[in-house]
C-alpha positions as CSV (number, residue, x, y, z in Angstrom):
1,X,-0.3,18.1,34.9
2,X,-2.6,20.1,37.2
3,X,-6.1,21.0,35.9
4,X,-7.9,24.3,36.5
5,X,-11.0,22.4,37.7
6,X,-11.9,18.9,38.7
7,X,-15.1,17.0,37.8
8,X,-16.7,15.4,40.8
9,X,-18.6,12.5,39.3
10,X,-18.6,8.7,39.7
11,X,-18.3,8.6,35.9
12,X,-14.9,10.3,35.9
13,X,-11.6,8.9,37.1
14,X,-8.3,10.8,37.4
15,X,-5.0,8.9,37.5
16,X,-1.5,10.3,37.3
17,X,-1.5,9.6,33.6
18,X,-5.1,9.8,32.3
19,X,-8.5,11.3,32.7
20,X,-11.0,8.5,32.1
21,X,-14.7,9.4,31.6
22,X,-17.8,7.4,31.0
23,X,-20.3,9.2,28.8
24,X,-23.8,8.3,27.6
25,X,-24.0,9.3,23.9
26,X,-27.6,9.6,22.9
27,X,-28.8,9.4,19.3
28,X,-32.2,9.3,17.5
29,X,-32.8,6.8,14.7
30,X,-35.5,7.9,12.2
31,X,-37.0,5.5,9.8
32,X,-40.1,5.4,7.5
33,X,-42.4,2.3,7.3
34,X,-45.7,2.2,5.5
35,X,-45.8,6.0,5.3
36,X,-45.2,6.4,9.0
37,X,-42.0,8.2,10.3
38,X,-40.7,6.3,13.3
39,X,-38.4,8.0,15.8
40,X,-36.4,5.8,18.1
41,X,-34.1,7.2,20.8
42,X,-31.1,5.1,21.6
43,X,-27.8,5.5,23.5
44,X,-24.4,4.0,23.8
45,X,-22.0,4.3,26.7
46,X,-18.6,5.4,25.7
47,X,-15.3,5.5,27.5
48,X,-12.9,8.4,26.8
49,X,-9.3,8.2,27.9
50,X,-7.2,11.3,27.6
51,X,-3.5,11.3,28.4
52,X,-2.7,14.1,30.8
53,X,1.0,14.6,30.0
54,X,1.4,17.5,27.6
55,X,4.4,16.9,25.2
56,X,6.9,19.3,23.9
57,X,5.5,20.2,20.5
58,X,7.5,21.1,17.4
59,X,5.8,22.6,14.4
60,X,7.3,22.6,10.9
61,X,5.7,25.1,8.5
62,X,5.8,24.7,4.7
63,X,6.1,28.3,3.6
64,X,7.9,29.3,6.9
65,X,9.2,32.5,5.2
66,X,5.9,33.7,4.0
67,X,3.5,36.2,5.6
68,X,1.7,33.6,7.8
69,X,4.9,31.7,8.7
70,X,6.9,34.7,9.8
71,X,3.9,36.2,11.6
72,X,3.0,33.2,13.7
73,X,6.7,32.8,14.6
74,X,6.9,36.4,15.6
75,X,3.6,36.2,17.5
76,X,4.8,33.3,19.6
77,X,8.1,35.0,20.4
78,X,6.4,38.2,21.3
79,X,4.0,36.5,23.7
80,X,6.7,34.3,25.2
81,X,8.7,37.5,26.0
82,X,5.6,39.5,26.9
83,X,6.6,42.3,24.6
84,X,4.9,45.6,24.3
85,X,5.4,48.5,21.8
86,X,4.2,52.0,21.1
87,X,1.9,52.8,18.1
88,X,0.1,56.0,17.2
89,X,-2.9,54.6,19.1
90,X,-1.0,54.0,22.3
91,X,0.9,51.0,23.8
92,X,0.0,47.6,22.6
93,X,0.8,44.2,24.3
94,X,1.4,40.8,22.7
95,X,-1.7,38.6,22.8
96,X,-3.5,35.8,21.1
97,X,-6.7,37.5,20.1
98,X,-8.4,35.6,17.3
99,X,-7.6,32.2,18.8
100,X,-10.5,30.0,19.7
101,X,-8.5,28.3,22.4
102,X,-6.6,31.2,23.9
103,X,-9.1,34.1,23.6
104,X,-12.6,32.6,23.9
105,X,-14.5,31.1,26.8
106,X,-17.0,28.3,27.4
107,X,-19.8,28.1,30.0
108,X,-18.8,25.5,32.5
109,X,-21.9,25.6,34.6
110,X,-23.7,27.7,37.1
111,X,-22.5,28.9,40.5
112,X,-23.8,31.1,43.3
113,X,-23.0,34.2,41.3
114,X,-24.4,32.9,38.0
115,X,-22.9,31.2,35.0
116,X,-19.2,30.3,35.2
117,X,-17.1,30.7,32.1
118,X,-13.6,29.3,31.6
119,X,-11.1,29.8,28.8
120,X,-11.4,27.2,26.1
121,X,-7.8,26.2,26.7
122,X,-8.5,25.1,30.3
123,X,-11.1,22.4,29.4
124,X,-8.4,19.8,28.9
125,X,-4.6,19.7,29.2
126,X,-3.3,21.4,26.1
127,X,0.0,22.7,24.7
128,X,0.8,26.3,25.6
129,X,1.5,28.1,22.4
130,X,4.4,29.9,24.0
131,X,6.2,26.5,24.3
132,X,5.9,25.6,20.6
133,X,9.2,25.3,18.7
134,X,9.1,26.2,15.0
135,X,11.1,25.2,12.0
136,X,10.2,24.7,8.3
137,X,10.8,25.1,4.7
138,X,10.5,27.9,2.1
139,X,11.5,28.4,-1.6
140,X,12.8,31.8,-0.5
141,X,16.1,32.0,1.3
142,X,15.4,35.0,3.5
143,X,15.8,34.5,7.2
144,X,12.7,35.0,9.3
145,X,13.6,38.6,10.3
146,X,14.0,39.6,6.7
147,X,10.8,37.7,5.9
148,X,9.0,39.6,8.6
149,X,10.1,42.9,7.2
150,X,9.1,41.8,3.6
151,X,5.7,40.8,4.8
152,X,4.9,44.3,6.2
153,X,2.4,42.9,8.7
154,X,3.8,44.0,12.1
155,X,4.5,47.5,13.5
156,X,8.1,48.5,13.1
157,X,8.5,49.0,16.8
158,X,7.7,45.4,17.4
159,X,9.8,44.2,14.5
160,X,12.8,46.0,16.0
161,X,12.4,44.0,19.3
162,X,12.0,40.7,17.5
163,X,14.8,41.1,14.9
164,X,17.6,39.7,17.0
165,X,15.5,36.7,17.9
166,X,14.4,35.9,14.3
167,X,17.4,36.7,12.1
168,X,19.1,33.4,13.1
169,X,16.0,31.4,11.9
170,X,16.4,30.3,8.3
171,X,14.0,28.1,6.3
172,X,15.2,24.8,4.9
173,X,15.2,24.3,1.1
174,X,11.8,23.4,-0.1
175,X,10.2,21.6,-3.0
176,X,9.6,23.8,-6.1
177,X,7.6,22.4,-9.1
178,X,6.9,25.6,-11.2
179,X,3.8,24.3,-12.9
180,X,1.8,24.0,-9.6
181,X,2.1,27.7,-8.6
182,X,2.0,31.0,-10.5
183,X,4.9,31.9,-12.8
184,X,5.4,35.1,-10.8
185,X,6.8,33.1,-7.9
186,X,9.9,32.1,-9.8
187,X,11.9,35.2,-8.7
188,X,11.5,34.1,-5.0
189,X,12.6,30.5,-5.6
190,X,16.3,30.6,-4.6
191,X,16.1,28.0,-1.9
192,X,14.9,24.8,-3.5
193,X,15.7,21.1,-3.4
194,X,17.0,19.3,-6.5
195,X,16.8,15.7,-7.5
196,X,13.8,13.4,-8.3
197,X,10.5,13.6,-6.5
198,X,11.5,10.5,-4.5
199,X,14.8,12.1,-3.5
200,X,13.1,15.4,-2.5
201,X,10.6,13.5,-0.4
202,X,13.4,11.6,1.3
203,X,15.1,14.9,2.2
204,X,11.9,16.2,3.7
205,X,11.6,13.1,5.9
206,X,15.2,13.6,6.9
207,X,14.5,17.2,7.8
208,X,11.7,16.1,10.1
209,X,13.9,13.6,11.9
210,X,16.7,16.2,12.2
211,X,14.4,18.8,13.7
212,X,12.8,16.4,16.1
213,X,16.2,15.4,17.4
214,X,17.8,18.9,17.5
215,X,14.7,20.5,19.1
216,X,14.0,17.8,21.6
217,X,10.4,17.8,20.5
218,X,8.3,14.8,21.6
219,X,5.9,15.3,18.6
220,X,6.2,17.1,15.3
221,X,3.2,18.5,13.3
222,X,3.7,19.6,9.7
223,X,1.4,22.4,8.4
224,X,1.2,23.8,4.8
225,X,0.9,27.5,4.8
226,X,2.7,28.1,1.4
227,X,1.2,29.2,-1.9
228,X,-2.0,27.9,-3.2
229,X,-1.4,25.3,-5.9
230,X,-3.5,24.4,-8.9
231,X,-5.7,21.3,-8.5
232,X,-4.0,18.0,-9.2
233,X,-5.7,15.5,-11.5
234,X,-7.0,12.4,-9.6
235,X,-6.5,9.4,-11.9
236,X,-6.8,5.7,-11.4
237,X,-3.4,4.1,-11.2
238,X,-1.7,7.4,-10.3
239,X,-3.0,8.6,-6.9
240,X,-6.2,6.7,-6.2
241,X,-4.6,4.4,-3.6
242,X,-1.6,4.6,-1.2
243,X,0.4,2.1,-3.2
244,X,-0.3,3.8,-6.5
245,X,0.7,7.2,-5.0
246,X,4.0,5.9,-3.7
247,X,4.7,4.3,-7.1
248,X,3.9,7.6,-8.8
249,X,6.4,9.4,-6.5
250,X,9.1,6.8,-7.3
251,X,8.5,7.0,-11.0
252,X,8.4,10.9,-11.1
253,X,4.8,11.1,-12.2
254,X,2.7,14.2,-11.5
255,X,2.5,14.7,-7.7
256,X,2.1,18.2,-6.2
257,X,4.6,19.6,-3.7
258,X,1.9,19.7,-1.0
259,X,1.1,16.0,-1.5
260,X,4.8,15.2,-1.4
261,X,5.1,16.9,2.0
262,X,1.9,15.1,3.1
263,X,3.3,11.7,2.2
264,X,6.6,12.5,3.9
265,X,4.9,13.6,7.1
266,X,2.6,10.5,7.1
267,X,5.5,8.2,6.6
268,X,7.3,9.9,9.5
269,X,4.2,9.4,11.7
270,X,3.6,13.2,11.9
271,X,0.1,14.9,11.6
272,X,-0.2,16.9,8.4
273,X,-2.5,19.9,8.1
274,X,-3.3,21.6,4.8
275,X,-3.9,25.3,5.2
276,X,-4.5,26.0,1.5
277,X,-7.4,25.1,-0.8
278,X,-5.7,22.7,-3.3
279,X,-6.6,19.0,-3.3
280,X,-3.5,17.9,-1.4
281,X,-5.3,15.0,0.0
282,X,-5.8,12.9,-3.1
283,X,-7.4,9.5,-2.3
284,X,-4.0,7.8,-2.1
285,X,-2.8,10.3,0.5
286,X,-5.9,9.7,2.7
287,X,-5.6,6.0,2.2
288,X,-1.9,6.1,3.3
289,X,-2.9,8.2,6.4
290,X,-5.5,5.6,7.4
291,X,-3.2,2.7,6.9
292,X,-0.5,4.3,9.0
293,X,-2.9,5.6,11.7
294,X,-1.7,9.2,11.2
295,X,-3.9,12.3,11.5
296,X,-4.6,14.6,8.5
297,X,-6.7,17.8,8.5
298,X,-7.7,20.7,6.2
299,X,-8.4,22.4,3.9
300,X,-7.8,26.1,3.8
301,X,-7.7,28.4,6.8
302,X,-11.2,29.9,7.5
303,X,-10.2,33.4,8.8
304,X,-12.0,36.4,7.3
305,X,-14.6,36.7,4.6
306,X,-15.5,33.0,4.5
307,X,-15.9,32.8,8.3
308,X,-18.4,35.7,8.1
309,X,-20.2,34.0,5.2
310,X,-20.6,30.8,7.2
311,X,-22.3,32.8,9.9
312,X,-24.4,35.1,7.8
313,X,-25.9,32.5,5.5
314,X,-26.7,30.3,8.5
315,X,-28.5,33.3,10.1
316,X,-30.5,34.0,7.0
317,X,-31.6,30.4,6.2
318,X,-32.3,29.7,9.9
319,X,-34.5,32.8,9.9
320,X,-36.5,31.5,7.0
321,X,-35.0,33.9,4.5
322,X,-33.8,32.5,1.2
323,X,-30.4,33.7,-0.2
324,X,-30.5,33.5,-4.0
325,X,-27.3,35.3,-4.8
326,X,-23.9,35.7,-3.1
327,X,-21.2,37.8,-4.8
328,X,-17.9,38.0,-3.0
329,X,-15.2,40.3,-4.2
330,X,-11.6,40.6,-2.7
331,X,-8.5,42.5,-3.5
332,X,-5.3,42.1,-1.6
333,X,-1.6,43.0,-2.2
334,X,0.4,40.3,-0.4
335,X,2.2,37.4,-2.0
336,X,-0.9,35.2,-1.6
337,X,-2.8,37.7,-3.8
338,X,0.0,37.8,-6.3
339,X,0.0,34.0,-6.6
340,X,-3.8,33.9,-6.9
341,X,-3.7,36.3,-9.8
342,X,-2.9,33.2,-12.0
343,X,-6.1,31.5,-13.2
344,X,-5.3,27.9,-12.1
345,X,-4.4,28.9,-8.6
346,X,-7.5,31.2,-8.4
347,X,-9.7,28.3,-9.4
348,X,-8.5,26.3,-6.3
349,X,-9.5,29.2,-4.0
350,X,-12.8,29.8,-5.9
351,X,-13.9,26.3,-5.1
352,X,-13.0,26.5,-1.5
353,X,-14.9,29.8,-1.0
354,X,-17.9,28.7,-3.0
355,X,-18.8,25.5,-1.3
356,X,-19.0,26.9,2.2
357,X,-22.8,27.4,2.2
358,X,-23.8,24.0,0.8
359,X,-24.8,22.2,4.0
360,X,-26.9,25.1,5.2
361,X,-28.8,25.2,1.9
362,X,-29.3,21.4,1.8
363,X,-30.6,21.5,5.4
364,X,-33.7,23.5,4.4
365,X,-36.0,21.7,1.9
366,X,-38.7,24.3,2.6
367,X,-36.6,27.0,0.9
368,X,-34.6,25.0,-1.6
369,X,-35.4,22.2,-4.1
370,X,-33.2,19.2,-4.4
371,X,-30.8,20.7,-7.0
372,X,-31.3,24.4,-6.1
373,X,-28.6,26.6,-4.5
374,X,-27.8,30.3,-4.5
375,X,-25.9,31.8,-7.4
376,X,-22.3,32.2,-6.1
377,X,-19.6,34.4,-7.7
378,X,-16.1,34.8,-6.2
379,X,-13.7,37.5,-7.5
380,X,-10.1,37.9,-6.3
381,X,-7.8,40.7,-7.6
382,X,-4.2,41.6,-6.8
383,X,-3.7,45.2,-5.8
384,X,-0.1,45.6,-4.3
385,X,-0.9,48.9,-2.6
386,X,-3.1,47.3,0.1
387,X,-0.5,44.7,1.1
388,X,-1.7,42.3,3.8
389,X,-4.8,44.3,4.5
390,X,-7.3,42.5,2.3
391,X,-10.5,44.3,1.3
392,X,-13.6,42.0,1.0
393,X,-16.9,43.2,-0.3
394,X,-20.0,40.9,-0.3
395,X,-23.5,41.3,-1.6
396,X,-26.1,38.9,-0.3
397,X,-29.5,39.0,-2.2
398,X,-32.3,37.1,-0.6
399,X,-35.9,36.4,-1.4
400,X,-38.4,37.2,1.3
401,X,-42.2,37.0,1.7
402,X,-44.6,37.7,-1.2
403,X,-41.9,38.2,-3.8
404,X,-39.9,40.7,-1.9
405,X,-36.1,41.1,-1.9
406,X,-33.6,41.8,0.8
407,X,-30.0,42.8,0.0
408,X,-27.1,43.0,2.5
409,X,-23.9,44.6,1.4
410,X,-20.8,44.3,3.7
411,X,-17.3,45.9,3.4
412,X,-14.8,43.9,5.5
413,X,-11.1,44.9,5.9
414,X,-9.2,41.7,6.9
415,X,-5.6,41.9,8.0
416,X,-4.9,38.5,6.5
417,X,-1.9,37.1,8.5
418,X,-3.0,38.5,11.8
419,X,-6.3,36.6,11.4
420,X,-4.6,33.5,10.1
421,X,-1.8,32.9,12.7
422,X,-4.1,32.2,15.6
423,X,-5.9,29.6,13.5
424,X,-2.6,28.0,12.8
425,X,-1.9,27.7,16.5
426,X,-5.4,26.4,17.2
427,X,-5.0,23.7,14.5
428,X,-1.7,22.4,15.7
429,X,-2.8,22.4,19.4
430,X,-6.1,20.7,18.8
431,X,-4.4,18.1,16.5
432,X,-1.9,17.3,19.2
433,X,-4.7,17.0,21.8
434,X,-6.5,14.5,19.5
435,X,-3.4,12.3,19.5
436,X,-3.8,11.8,23.2
437,X,-7.5,10.8,23.1
438,X,-8.9,7.3,22.9
439,X,-12.6,6.3,22.7
440,X,-14.3,3.0,23.1
441,X,-17.7,1.4,23.5
442,X,-18.3,0.1,27.0
443,X,-17.7,-3.6,27.1
444,X,-16.0,-3.7,23.7
445,X,-12.4,-3.7,24.6
446,X,-9.8,-1.0,24.9
447,X,-10.5,2.5,23.7
448,X,-9.3,3.3,20.1
449,X,-7.7,6.4,18.5
450,X,-9.9,8.8,16.6
451,X,-10.3,8.5,12.8
452,X,-7.3,9.6,10.9
453,X,-9.3,12.4,9.1
454,X,-9.8,15.0,11.8
455,X,-13.1,16.5,10.8
456,X,-13.3,17.9,14.3
457,X,-11.1,20.8,13.1
458,X,-13.7,22.0,10.6
459,X,-14.4,25.1,12.6
460,X,-11.0,26.4,11.5
461,X,-11.2,25.4,7.8
462,X,-13.0,26.7,4.7
463,X,-13.4,23.3,3.1
464,X,-13.4,20.7,6.0
465,X,-11.9,17.4,5.2
466,X,-14.2,14.6,6.5
467,X,-14.1,10.7,6.4
468,X,-15.4,9.2,3.2
469,X,-19.2,9.1,3.3
470,X,-19.6,11.6,6.2
471,X,-21.4,14.8,5.7
472,X,-19.6,18.2,5.5
473,X,-20.7,20.9,7.8
474,X,-19.7,24.5,7.4
475,X,-22.2,26.4,9.6
476,X,-19.8,28.1,12.1
477,X,-21.7,27.8,15.3
478,X,-22.6,24.1,14.7
479,X,-18.9,23.5,14.2
480,X,-18.0,25.3,17.4
481,X,-20.8,23.5,19.3
482,X,-19.3,20.2,18.2
483,X,-15.9,21.2,19.7
484,X,-17.5,22.5,22.9
485,X,-19.9,19.7,23.7
486,X,-18.8,16.4,22.5
487,X,-15.9,16.6,20.5
488,X,-14.1,16.0,22.7
489,X,-14.1,18.5,25.6
490,X,-17.3,17.8,27.5
491,X,-17.4,14.1,27.0
492,X,-13.6,13.6,27.5
493,X,-13.6,15.8,30.5
494,X,-16.6,13.8,32.0
495,X,-19.1,16.7,31.8
496,X,-22.7,16.5,30.7
497,X,-24.1,19.4,28.7
498,X,-24.7,22.4,30.8
499,X,-28.3,23.3,31.8
500,X,-27.9,26.7,30.2
501,X,-26.1,25.4,27.1
502,X,-29.0,26.0,24.7
503,X,-29.1,24.1,21.4
504,X,-26.1,22.0,20.4
505,X,-26.3,20.4,17.0
506,X,-23.9,18.3,15.0
507,X,-23.5,15.0,16.6
508,X,-23.1,12.5,13.8
509,X,-22.7,8.8,14.2
510,X,-21.0,7.0,11.4
511,X,-20.9,3.2,11.1
512,X,-19.0,1.2,8.4
513,X,-20.7,-2.1,7.7
514,X,-18.7,-4.6,5.7
515,X,-20.6,-6.1,2.8
516,X,-19.5,-8.4,0.1
517,X,-15.8,-7.8,0.6
518,X,-13.8,-9.0,3.5
519,X,-12.5,-6.2,5.8
520,X,-10.1,-6.2,8.8
521,X,-11.9,-6.0,12.1
522,X,-12.9,-2.5,12.9
523,X,-13.7,-1.0,16.3
524,X,-17.5,-0.5,17.0
525,X,-19.3,2.4,15.5
526,X,-18.7,5.5,17.6
527,X,-19.9,9.2,17.4
528,X,-19.4,11.6,14.6
529,X,-15.8,12.3,14.8
530,X,-15.3,8.9,13.2
531,X,-13.8,6.5,15.7
532,X,-14.1,3.0,14.2
533,X,-14.9,4.4,10.8
534,X,-12.2,2.4,9.3
535,X,-12.6,1.7,5.5
536,X,-9.3,-0.1,5.1
537,X,-9.7,-3.0,2.7
538,X,-13.3,-2.1,1.8
539,X,-12.6,-0.4,-1.5
540,X,-15.1,1.8,-3.4
541,X,-17.0,1.3,-6.6
542,X,-18.7,4.4,-7.9
543,X,-20.0,7.4,-5.9
544,X,-22.6,5.5,-3.9
545,X,-26.3,6.2,-3.7
546,X,-27.6,8.4,-0.9
547,X,-31.2,7.8,0.1
548,X,-31.3,11.3,1.5
549,X,-29.2,14.4,0.9
550,X,-26.3,15.1,3.2
551,X,-27.4,18.5,4.6
552,X,-29.1,17.1,7.6
553,X,-31.5,18.6,10.1
554,X,-31.8,17.4,13.7
555,X,-33.2,13.9,13.9
556,X,-32.5,13.1,10.2
557,X,-30.7,9.9,9.2
558,X,-28.7,9.5,6.1
559,X,-28.0,6.1,4.6
560,X,-25.4,6.1,1.9
561,X,-25.0,2.7,0.2
562,X,-21.8,1.7,-1.5
563,X,-21.4,-1.7,-3.3
564,X,-19.6,-3.1,-0.2
565,X,-20.7,-1.1,2.8
566,X,-23.4,1.2,4.2
567,X,-22.7,4.5,5.9
568,X,-25.3,5.6,8.5
569,X,-25.2,9.2,9.7
570,X,-27.7,10.1,12.5
571,X,-28.0,13.7,13.5
572,X,-29.2,14.9,16.9
573,X,-29.9,18.3,18.5
574,X,-29.6,18.5,22.2
575,X,-31.8,21.2,23.9
576,X,-31.0,22.5,27.3
577,X,-33.4,23.9,29.9
578,X,-32.6,26.8,32.1
579,X,-35.1,25.3,34.6
580,X,-38.0,22.9,34.3
581,X,-40.6,25.6,34.1
582,X,-39.0,27.4,31.2
583,X,-39.2,24.6,28.7
584,X,-36.8,24.4,25.7
585,X,-35.1,27.5,24.5
């Protein structure tokens, strides 16, 4: 595949099949001895190997007939056919606004005319969203054209053009376990699988194989965009290990539909992404993914109110202002809002929305004590009249100098599905790209795949899933910087950080050190996205003891000690210089 630019460097080698780049990854180790803080710079030379061939990608959506599923399918068809339509505000054209990959840019460097920016999608060979083939499951039997009309998201003039292309698309029967979603969803459930949990999971596996064969897809990614479920109990002997989880499925014990889909996908070797807030990835599911070397990612799309919160709280705390209260109110009228009107399902969403500021709070010990955090209240109400156009109202109360108070009130109208579908596309495209990347330490053998838990995709998720023992980061621009600079675009493409790149945080290095228990050989410790962080066979006893909190600032080191291993996380901030005279900026 041709690339829009070529890196001219002795550290980069292009072949017909691969881009291979040598990259010096710098870290800073901080320790304390005899009351003295010692800072030790170090570096490791990494080799990144990225397969250049872009495969044909098939995406199977759980909840294909819902608002998000019908909208993302319609959007890809509209862009593929370059459709346009009239509205009362003039003619509109199909686009991918809202997509990090398709509609944002990155500074590549400087040229004679100044800084040069390229679309994010051009940094490495990636799937074109117009080429994605869709399939999926839904508990509702409506075809995709009827589902699109029911969703009331798209202008009717666009729906009319899409109708003949969507009415032949019909969701496959899905798994329906009534106690996991709101009772008000029962009237939609006319397209469901029967049989035991094991039989239902076997059918999902067969559906994945059938779709892959019939579509000619080289790879299939499964993504949950169905209803929010209630939380599933995590119990020893039930779902705490891969073996126990598989036995629970065979015996018909409590396993949520989303976890059944996850296990089916993992057993088929397909990446699974959770777009809702429930705890799909119980420990046994994560264990199974690691054993099988299959990628998983989640949780919960970060699209509207929470994305704004992750920016605004970061701005306040970074400015030395102390948020003490965050009250978030939403009302919406789509089926997601109807399902969330049930208390158990609301609780799943409440947790996802509430934890988004934790890392920012923990990173500032000047403003917050060890156990201190802002009061956080989340309210969600179902108001059918507003449909998919969610209203979000937030009040941020902060303490400022000399006992003063600052209050910010925001009213945000979020068209839910039009904000969510570009995130779905970014998630599946980035997940596929990660499957083509291998990373290794120079002189330590062949490059290895990334860790099964794709924390790299945290920019797109409210509650980012991370490898066990790794810190969770929600600050939006730190997440984006991680994608831009090292994870994996600049390093994999063979580029160093641009001189005008500014500050680029979030490079975490995680090492698993086997202790008393034997463990299979693991690749050497690599940067924050978790290559070589392979806990197979290590086990866990208790929550571990952290010598420092996880909300890290630049230069901090976190040692988390478990009975049989130690996790070391070192954080580093890179600072660019516009020219040697300017100093850091």
